[in-house]
N, C-alpha and C positions, 0 to 999 in steps of 0.2 A: 445582198448576198444571203444565202440560206446556210445555217450552221447546224450540223448533226454531230453528235458525240457518241462515245462508247457506252456500255451498259454497266459501268463499274459502281454505281451508287444506287441508293434506294429510290431516287426519283428518276424520272425519264423526261427527256426533252420532247416537247411538241414542236411541230414545224414553226419556224419564225425566220424573219429576215432582219438585217440590220444595215444601218447607214451612218457613217461619221459625218458630223455637222460642224459648223463653226461653234466654238465653245466660249461661253462667258463664264463657265464653271468647269469642273472636272467631268460633268455629265455630258459628254460630247458625242455619245453614241445613241441613236434612236433605234430601238428594237420594236418590231411590229409583229402581231400574231396573224394567223389565217383569218380570224374573225374581226380584225380591225382594232383590237386592243393595242395600246402602245405604252412604252415605258422608256424613260431616259436612264442610261446607265453609264458608268465610267468604263474605261478600257479594262482595268483589272477585274471589274465585276463581270464584264463580258467573257473574259478569260476563265474566271471561276465558274461561270455558268456552263460554258462550253466543255470544260474539262471536269465538270461535275465535282467541284470542290466547295459547293455551297453548304452553309451551316443550316440544317433544318431548324425551323422555328424562328429564324431571324426575320426582321421586318422585310428585308429584300426577298427572302425566300417566300414569305407569305404573299407579297405582291405578285411575284411570278406565278405562284399557284393560282391566285384569284383571277389573274388575267390570262390564264391558259397558255403560258409559256412552258410550264412543266406540269407533270402530274405524278401521283404516287400510286403505282400499281397495287391493287388489292385494297386500297384505302378509299379511293374515289374514282369515279368514271367521268372524265370531262366531256365525253362525246355528246351526251344529250344536251348539255348547256351550249356547247359549241355549235351543234346543229341548229339549235333555236336561234342563236345569234346570227349564224350564216343565213338562215331562212329569212330573218328580219332584214338583213342587209340586201338580200337578193329578192325581196318580195315582189319587185316589179315584174319578175319573170312570170308570175301567175296572172298578170293583167295583159290585156291586148293594147294596141295603140290608143293612147289617150289624147294626143295632140294631132289635130286634123287641120291642115292648112289648105285653104281654097284660094288659088291664084285666079282671081276673077278677071284680071286684065293685065296686060303689059304696058298699057298707055300711061304716060307720066309727063308732067311739065317741068320736072327738074332735070338738071344735067350734072348730078353729083359726080365728082371725080372718082370716088371710090365705089361707085354703084356696082353691086354684084349681079345685076340683071341687065340684059340688053334691052333697054326700054324701047317702047314704040311711040311714035308721035301721037299727039292728042286726037287727031282726026283719023288715025290709022284704022284699017279694017283687018279682020282675021286674027285679032289679038285678044279677044274676049272669050270667056268660058261660056259655052252654049247652054241653053236651058236643059237639054237632054243630058249632057255630060254632068251638069250640076246636080240634077236629080239622082243620077246614078251614083255620084260621089256621096250624097247623103245616105243612100242605101248602104254603100261600103262602110261608112262611118259607124252605122248602127249594127253592123256585123261584128264589130269589135266587142269583146266581153268586158271592157273597162266600164266601171260604174261612173267614173268621172271623165267627162269629155270636154276638151277645149276646142272650140271652133274659131280659128284665126283666119281673117281675110287679109290677103296680101296682094301685091302687084309687082311692078307698076304702082299706080295709085288706085286703090280699090274704090274710093269714093267716085271715081269717074265711071264706075259700073255699079252704082249703088242699087239700081233696080234688081240686079242679079243678087246682090248681098241681101236685099229685102226678101226676095223669093226664098233664098236658102234658109234664112233665119225663120221665116214663117213655116217652111216645110219641117224644119227641125223641131220647132215648138209643137207643131201639130202631131208629129210622130211621137214626141216625148210624152204626150198624154198617156200613151200606153206603155212606153219604155221606162219612164220614171228614172231617167239618168240625171246625174248632177252635171249640168251643162253651163259652161261659161263662153260668152262671145267676146272676141277681141278684134278690133280693126286696127291694122298697122298702117298709118297714114301720115301725110304731111300736114293734115288738118286744113289745107287751103280751100277745099271744096265743101266745107261744112255749110249746111243750110239749117234753118229752123226745123224743116221736115225731117232731116236726118237726125238731128238732136232729139226731137220728140220720139222718133222711132227707137233710138238708142236708149232713151229713158224708159220706154215701155218694156223693153226686153233686157234691161240692165247690161247693155253693151259697154265694154271698156275700150278705151282708145290708147294706142301706143304710138309715140312719135319719136322723131330724132331731134336732139338738141346737142350740138357739138361743143358748146361753150359760149363765150361772149360773142357779140355781134360780128367782130372782124373775123374771128375764126370760123364761126358757123357759116357766114356768107362766102368765105373762101372755099370751104369744103362742099357746100351745098348751094351752088349758084343757081339763080333763076334769071330769065330775061329782064325782069323788073328790078333786080338787084336789091330786093327787100325780103330775102328769105327769112332772116332772123325775126324781123318785125311781124311777119305773117304767121310764123310759128308761134310766137308769144300770143298773138291775137287768137289763134286757134285754141291754145291751152286755156286762155281766159274764158272763151266761150263754152268749152266743155265743162270747166269747173263751175261756171255760172249756172248751167242748165242741169248738170248731172252730179255735182259734188266735187270736192277738192281731189279726192282719190280716184276719180274716174279716168284720169289720164296719167300715164307714166311716160318716161323719156329714156332714150338710149343715146350714148355718145359713141361715135366711131373715131378712133385715134389715127390721124395721119402723122407724118413726120413733123409737121409744124405743130400738131397738138401736143407732142411730147415735150415741147419747150414751155408749156403753159399749164402744168398740173394744178396750181393753185387757182388760176383764173377760171379754169373749167369747173372746178369744185365750187368756187365762189358763185358762179352763175347758177348752179343748181340750188345752192342755199338761197340765193336771191329770189329764185322763182318758186321757192317753197316745196321742193321735192324732198321726199324722205329716203330716196334710194338713188344711187347712181351706178351705172354699169360701164366700167372702163374697158371697152372692147378693143382688141387690136384689129388691124386690118385683116380682111379675109383674102384667101388666095384665089377667089372666084371672080368670074365675069370681068366687068370693066376694071375692077380693082387690080386684076393681074396685069392688064395692059397699061395701067398707070403706075406700075410699081416703081419705076425709076424715079418718079417725082415724089411719090407718096410713102413708099415702103421704108422699112428700117429693119435692122437685125433684131431678133426676138430678145436678145440680151439687153438691148436699149429699152425695149418695152418693159422688161422686168425691173430695170432700174427706175424707170418712170413710175411704175406701179408702186414700188416700195416708197418712193417719195410722196406720191399721192396718198397712199395709205397712212403714212405718218401724219400728214396734214389732216386727214379725216379723223384719225384717232384724237388729235389735238382739238379739233372742233367739237367732237362729241363730248369730250370732257368738259367743254365750256357750256354744255347744255344744248348744242345744236344737233338734233338727230338726223344723220345722213349716213346710211349704210352703203357699203359697196357690195353689189348683189353677188358677184362671183365669189368673193371672200365668204359671204354668208353661206353659199352652197358648199364650199370646201369645208367650212367649219362644221356644218351638219354632218358631212361624211366623217370628219375627224372625231367629233365629240359626242355623237349619238350612235346608237346601234342601227340606224336606218339610213337608207340611201337618200340623197337629196332629190333623186328622180330626174335630175337634169340630163337631157339626152346625151350631151357630149361627155358626161362623167359616168356613163353606164358601161358595165362589162358583164355580160355580153353587150355589144353595141346597141345603142338606142335607135339607130337608123332602121326604120321599118318596123321594129318591135315596139317602139314608143311613139313614133311619129310617122305620119303619111302626108304626102303632098299631092293634091289634085291640081294638076297644071291646067292652064287655060286651053291647051290643045287636047285635053281629054285623056292624057297619060298620067300614070301614078308613079311617084318617086319616093324613095325611102327617107328622104330628108330634104330640107330646103337647099342645103348645099349640093346635094346630088342633082336637084333640079337646076341649080345655077350652072352646073357643068354643061348642061344642054346648051346654054347660051354661049359656051366656049367651043361648041362643035362636038361635044362628047355625049353620045347617047347610051353609053354602055351601062349606066346605072338605072335604067328605066325598068320598073317592075312589070308594067303591062298597062292595060286600058282600064278606065273607070267602070267599064261594063263587064269586067271579069269579077267573079266572087273574091272576097277578101282572102279566103283560104287559098285560093289559087295564086293570088298575088304574093302571099307570104311563103309560098312554096317555090317561087321562081328561082331560076339559076342565079340571079343577082343577089337575092337574099341568102342563098346558100354560100355564095362567095363572101358576102359581107360578114356573115356569122362565123365562117371558118377563119376569118382574119380579124375578128372583132372581140375575142375573149382575151383581155389583157393578161390574165394570169398564165396564159400559154404562149405569149409572144416573146421572141428574143429581145432582151433588153428590158422587158417588163416583168417576166416571170420571177426574177430574183431581186426585183427592186423593192425596197422597204416601203415605198409609197403606193404600191399597186392597189392596196385595199381601198384607198381614198381617191383614186384616179379613175380613168376609163379607157376605152379604146375608141378611136375615131378613124375607121378604115376609109371613110369618104375623103377626109382631109389628106390622108397619106396618099390616096389615089390621085388627088388633085395636084399635090406638090411633088410627089416622087414617082407617079405612074404605077404604084404598087400599093394595094390596100393594106399590106402588112407594113411596108416601109422599113426604114433603117433608123432606129432610135437616136443614133449619133447625129443624124441630120434632121431630126423631127422637130419642127417648131412647136407642135402640140406637146411633145414630151418636155422640151426645154421650158415652155411657158408653165405647164402644170408643176413640174419639178421645182422651178424657181419660186412659184407662189406658195406651194405646199411647204417647202423648206422654210420659207420666211414665216409663215403662220405658225409652224411648229416651234420655231425659235422664239417667236413672240409669246407663245403659250408657256414656254419654259423660262424665259429670261425677263419678260416685261413685268413692270410693276402691277400692283393690283388694279390701278385705275385703267390701264390699257386692257387688261384682261376683262374688266367689267364692261368695257365698250364692246369687245368682241362677243361676249355673252349676250349683250343687249341686242346685237345684230342677229345672233342665232335665235333669240326668243322674241324678237320684234317688240322689244320693250325699251323704254327710255333708260339712259345711263343711270339716272337717279333711282330707278326701280330695281336695279340689279345689285345683289350683295356680292361679297367676295367670292371669287370663282372656285378656288380649290382644284384647278385643272392643270397643275404643273407637271403631272406625270411622274 
């Protein structure tokens, strides 16, 4: 809620929002500024602020002044500082798309129950990215003005079309002799089709690998079945081979949470610790592709996911205090939005939306989509979010009617239910997910899983930052700074 008051005093209110939270103390109201500053206050303090009864010179008054909740006309002008903060938080608007996903094939040997893509059989034809389309996609990528570019190969199983991957990498490397961009290559893969040749090529070009690990063997094999019924063992073998050839940190892993996963938070985390990972991403199910058709067996209310997440986070905090470094990646992104003046850059947490402005997907059929999720809607029979062809200039793709529709519904600060939310500065807009779930890119926040998830997790993190002891806060700061718990001093972030 936004609060505005009269002109009766020497100070003036700047725009702010507030939200009441669960209270471990009398500071149960979170107030947030336009620039992402925040402060915990009591209800009487909020009343005094709103009705302009504050005592100038008090510690509370100085806090409000420093964090741009109030200003003193004629004594200081807050706008230059606020503009600088806002510019830092929205700096991504000055950059072009930085994440470029190449879907080189739909072919795959897995039958994952939650798969977001309508995979094609291993021997299928007409499901691979052509050489001409791949070359055009590389041209589109370099038309972006972003100095940092991530080239991510997806599928299906991209290693089944590795010769196309090789071509694209070599074209990019050759072009970059002149462009001089900072480029990172990532292959999202099951790791089953690794060969020494692939690993040697990856080492030459510093290619990173991303794979899926859903937890211990019984859970992983149930979620990600293969005809040979040894999905878990083959995944671990692939992880071992990448680490052996390229180094321990050359492979990362993601987990996708089905209904059965929510019963095993500790077992999932223990498996990541056992396999030596330093980060875990606790992702809920997606509403796209096969996952939507399997929802009755696999899906769950988002409230159940939030409860799972809190339990899992508590266990992670406990382990980190014992000297085991394992961060939760989404919490780390949210903490950057909360505790720094910069955006995390994560596509789903951008406002205006990151779909198209931060990421582009070059599909195997030669068409371009604003996000991987928009591409997945194609596999559900929905073509409405297609930007155009890889043979059209990037400027033309970004002026398409689809981009206009996404941007008009993708500014969180203007959306009903978001515009007056105290958490909007730390959240984002995801019109593609709302289009998928509700058939409307704006959507209704009362029924929005995206909103319920982010609100639940943000509120929990804010409450930890307010109420948790110094040891827990040190863990959270260690995730933010990617340093060990032992290397982080006392936080001082209680607001």
